[in-house]
PyMOL commands that place a pseudoatom at each C-alpha (Angstrom):
pseudoatom trace, name=CA, resn=MET, resi=1, chain=A, elem=C, hetatm=0, pos=[95.464, 89.985, 98.944]
pseudoatom trace, name=CA, resn=ASN, resi=2, chain=A, elem=C, hetatm=0, pos=[96.292, 90.905, 95.368]
pseudoatom trace, name=CA, resn=ASN, resi=3, chain=A, elem=C, hetatm=0, pos=[99.467, 92.236, 93.809]
pseudoatom trace, name=CA, resn=THR, resi=4, chain=A, elem=C, hetatm=0, pos=[99.895, 94.275, 90.634]
pseudoatom trace, name=CA, resn=LEU, resi=5, chain=A, elem=C, hetatm=0, pos=[102.880, 95.244, 88.480]
pseudoatom trace, name=CA, resn=LEU, resi=6, chain=A, elem=C, hetatm=0, pos=[102.749, 98.613, 86.702]
pseudoatom trace, name=CA, resn=ASP, resi=7, chain=A, elem=C, hetatm=0, pos=[105.503, 99.848, 84.394]
pseudoatom trace, name=CA, resn=ILE, resi=8, chain=A, elem=C, hetatm=0, pos=[105.281, 103.636, 83.985]
pseudoatom trace, name=CA, resn=THR, resi=9, chain=A, elem=C, hetatm=0, pos=[108.811, 104.213, 82.703]
pseudoatom trace, name=CA, resn=LYS, resi=10, chain=A, elem=C, hetatm=0, pos=[107.448, 105.643, 79.437]
pseudoatom trace, name=CA, resn=ASP, resi=11, chain=A, elem=C, hetatm=0, pos=[105.087, 108.097, 81.186]
pseudoatom trace, name=CA, resn=HIS, resi=12, chain=A, elem=C, hetatm=0, pos=[105.712, 111.590, 82.546]
pseudoatom trace, name=CA, resn=CYS, resi=13, chain=A, elem=C, hetatm=0, pos=[104.301, 113.509, 85.507]
pseudoatom trace, name=CA, resn=PRO, resi=14, chain=A, elem=C, hetatm=0, pos=[101.458, 113.982, 86.259]
pseudoatom trace, name=CA, resn=MET, resi=15, chain=A, elem=C, hetatm=0, pos=[100.395, 110.815, 84.362]
pseudoatom trace, name=CA, resn=THR, resi=16, chain=A, elem=C, hetatm=0, pos=[102.779, 108.702, 86.434]
pseudoatom trace, name=CA, resn=PHE, resi=17, chain=A, elem=C, hetatm=0, pos=[100.823, 109.366, 89.611]
pseudoatom trace, name=CA, resn=VAL, resi=18, chain=A, elem=C, hetatm=0, pos=[97.435, 109.273, 87.860]
pseudoatom trace, name=CA, resn=LYS, resi=19, chain=A, elem=C, hetatm=0, pos=[98.203, 105.725, 86.673]
pseudoatom trace, name=CA, resn=THR, resi=20, chain=A, elem=C, hetatm=0, pos=[99.614, 104.816, 90.092]
pseudoatom trace, name=CA, resn=LYS, resi=21, chain=A, elem=C, hetatm=0, pos=[96.472, 106.119, 91.827]
pseudoatom trace, name=CA, resn=ILE, resi=22, chain=A, elem=C, hetatm=0, pos=[94.179, 104.145, 89.486]
pseudoatom trace, name=CA, resn=ALA, resi=23, chain=A, elem=C, hetatm=0, pos=[96.205, 100.967, 90.082]
pseudoatom trace, name=CA, resn=LEU, resi=24, chain=A, elem=C, hetatm=0, pos=[96.084, 101.485, 93.859]
pseudoatom trace, name=CA, resn=GLU, resi=25, chain=A, elem=C, hetatm=0, pos=[92.318, 102.019, 93.754]
pseudoatom trace, name=CA, resn=ALA, resi=26, chain=A, elem=C, hetatm=0, pos=[91.918, 98.672, 91.962]
pseudoatom trace, name=CA, resn=LEU, resi=27, chain=A, elem=C, hetatm=0, pos=[93.804, 96.827, 94.716]
pseudoatom trace, name=CA, resn=GLU, resi=28, chain=A, elem=C, hetatm=0, pos=[92.223, 95.386, 97.834]
pseudoatom trace, name=CA, resn=PRO, resi=29, chain=A, elem=C, hetatm=0, pos=[93.373, 96.955, 101.124]
pseudoatom trace, name=CA, resn=GLY, resi=30, chain=A, elem=C, hetatm=0, pos=[96.749, 95.471, 101.997]
pseudoatom trace, name=CA, resn=GLY, resi=31, chain=A, elem=C, hetatm=0, pos=[97.505, 94.672, 98.346]
pseudoatom trace, name=CA, resn=ILE, resi=32, chain=A, elem=C, hetatm=0, pos=[100.948, 95.398, 96.917]
pseudoatom trace, name=CA, resn=LEU, resi=33, chain=A, elem=C, hetatm=0, pos=[101.585, 97.594, 93.888]
pseudoatom trace, name=CA, resn=GLU, resi=34, chain=A, elem=C, hetatm=0, pos=[104.969, 97.055, 92.254]
pseudoatom trace, name=CA, resn=LEU, resi=35, chain=A, elem=C, hetatm=0, pos=[105.963, 100.030, 90.117]
pseudoatom trace, name=CA, resn=ARG, resi=36, chain=A, elem=C, hetatm=0, pos=[108.734, 100.487, 87.586]
pseudoatom trace, name=CA, resn=VAL, resi=37, chain=A, elem=C, hetatm=0, pos=[109.619, 104.187, 87.360]
pseudoatom trace, name=CA, resn=LEU, resi=38, chain=A, elem=C, hetatm=0, pos=[112.422, 106.339, 86.045]
pseudoatom trace, name=CA, resn=LYS, resi=39, chain=A, elem=C, hetatm=0, pos=[114.853, 108.131, 88.315]
pseudoatom trace, name=CA, resn=GLY, resi=40, chain=A, elem=C, hetatm=0, pos=[113.983, 111.789, 88.811]
pseudoatom trace, name=CA, resn=GLU, resi=41, chain=A, elem=C, hetatm=0, pos=[110.547, 113.340, 89.209]
pseudoatom trace, name=CA, resn=PRO, resi=42, chain=A, elem=C, hetatm=0, pos=[108.505, 110.081, 89.334]
pseudoatom trace, name=CA, resn=LEU, resi=43, chain=A, elem=C, hetatm=0, pos=[110.900, 108.517, 91.851]
pseudoatom trace, name=CA, resn=ASP, resi=44, chain=A, elem=C, hetatm=0, pos=[110.680, 111.643, 94.021]
pseudoatom trace, name=CA, resn=ASN, resi=45, chain=A, elem=C, hetatm=0, pos=[106.958, 112.394, 93.697]
pseudoatom trace, name=CA, resn=ILE, resi=46, chain=A, elem=C, hetatm=0, pos=[105.164, 109.034, 93.644]
pseudoatom trace, name=CA, resn=PRO, resi=47, chain=A, elem=C, hetatm=0, pos=[106.373, 107.785, 97.055]
pseudoatom trace, name=CA, resn=ARG, resi=48, chain=A, elem=C, hetatm=0, pos=[105.638, 111.153, 98.668]
pseudoatom trace, name=CA, resn=SER, resi=49, chain=A, elem=C, hetatm=0, pos=[102.131, 111.322, 97.176]
pseudoatom trace, name=CA, resn=ALA, resi=50, chain=A, elem=C, hetatm=0, pos=[101.374, 107.702, 98.077]
pseudoatom trace, name=CA, resn=LYS, resi=51, chain=A, elem=C, hetatm=0, pos=[102.437, 108.306, 101.694]
pseudoatom trace, name=CA, resn=GLU, resi=52, chain=A, elem=C, hetatm=0, pos=[100.239, 111.430, 101.828]
pseudoatom trace, name=CA, resn=GLU, resi=53, chain=A, elem=C, hetatm=0, pos=[97.287, 109.213, 100.854]
pseudoatom trace, name=CA, resn=GLY, resi=54, chain=A, elem=C, hetatm=0, pos=[98.094, 106.815, 103.705]
pseudoatom trace, name=CA, resn=HIS, resi=55, chain=A, elem=C, hetatm=0, pos=[99.828, 104.050, 101.754]
pseudoatom trace, name=CA, resn=ARG, resi=56, chain=A, elem=C, hetatm=0, pos=[103.109, 102.490, 102.880]
pseudoatom trace, name=CA, resn=ILE, resi=57, chain=A, elem=C, hetatm=0, pos=[106.304, 102.426, 100.803]
pseudoatom trace, name=CA, resn=LEU, resi=58, chain=A, elem=C, hetatm=0, pos=[107.882, 99.016, 101.331]
pseudoatom trace, name=CA, resn=THR, resi=59, chain=A, elem=C, hetatm=0, pos=[110.951, 99.452, 99.136]
pseudoatom trace, name=CA, resn=MET, resi=60, chain=A, elem=C, hetatm=0, pos=[112.581, 101.684, 96.540]
pseudoatom trace, name=CA, resn=GLU, resi=61, chain=A, elem=C, hetatm=0, pos=[115.533, 100.136, 94.763]
pseudoatom trace, name=CA, resn=PRO, resi=62, chain=A, elem=C, hetatm=0, pos=[117.376, 100.416, 91.451]
pseudoatom trace, name=CA, resn=VAL, resi=63, chain=A, elem=C, hetatm=0, pos=[116.604, 97.749, 88.853]
pseudoatom trace, name=CA, resn=GLU, resi=64, chain=A, elem=C, hetatm=0, pos=[118.667, 98.686, 85.814]
pseudoatom trace, name=CA, resn=GLY, resi=65, chain=A, elem=C, hetatm=0, pos=[120.125, 102.004, 84.676]
pseudoatom trace, name=CA, resn=ASP, resi=66, chain=A, elem=C, hetatm=0, pos=[117.662, 104.781, 85.565]
pseudoatom trace, name=CA, resn=VAL, resi=67, chain=A, elem=C, hetatm=0, pos=[114.799, 102.344, 86.256]
pseudoatom trace, name=CA, resn=TYR, resi=68, chain=A, elem=C, hetatm=0, pos=[113.701, 101.830, 89.868]
pseudoatom trace, name=CA, resn=LYS, resi=69, chain=A, elem=C, hetatm=0, pos=[111.272, 99.467, 91.553]
pseudoatom trace, name=CA, resn=ILE, resi=70, chain=A, elem=C, hetatm=0, pos=[108.879, 100.839, 94.161]
pseudoatom trace, name=CA, resn=LEU, resi=71, chain=A, elem=C, hetatm=0, pos=[106.671, 98.563, 96.248]
pseudoatom trace, name=CA, resn=ILE, resi=72, chain=A, elem=C, hetatm=0, pos=[103.605, 100.264, 97.735]
pseudoatom trace, name=CA, resn=LYS, resi=73, chain=A, elem=C, hetatm=0, pos=[101.263, 98.574, 100.201]
pseudoatom trace, name=CA, resn=LYS, resi=74, chain=A, elem=C, hetatm=0, pos=[97.719, 99.866, 99.890]
pseudoatom trace, name=CA, resn=ALA, resi=75, chain=A, elem=C, hetatm=0, pos=[96.313, 101.365, 103.071]
pseudoatom trace, name=CA, resn=GLY, resi=76, chain=A, elem=C, hetatm=0, pos=[93.443, 99.780, 104.904]
pseudoatom trace, name=CA, resn=LYS, resi=77, chain=A, elem=C, hetatm=0, pos=[94.772, 96.586, 106.432]
for i in range(1, 77): cmd.bond("trace and resi %d" % i, "trace and resi %d" % (i + 1))
show_as sticks, trace
zoom trace
């Protein structure tokens, strides 16, 4: 199983999910993607879109200021 860290705090929608989707595609099934996102649209939209694609949100928690950590487990295992 592989894990990846992706910081998209400097990106804006829709690029935040485009980059998330590419990172998820690169993972093996069951792999974990750790995201750093800003509060607001990315924090609202990325988990919802990932769930719609069958992935599992493991955690969403504040890191520092408006930055949040999201852990997504890739579907398939």
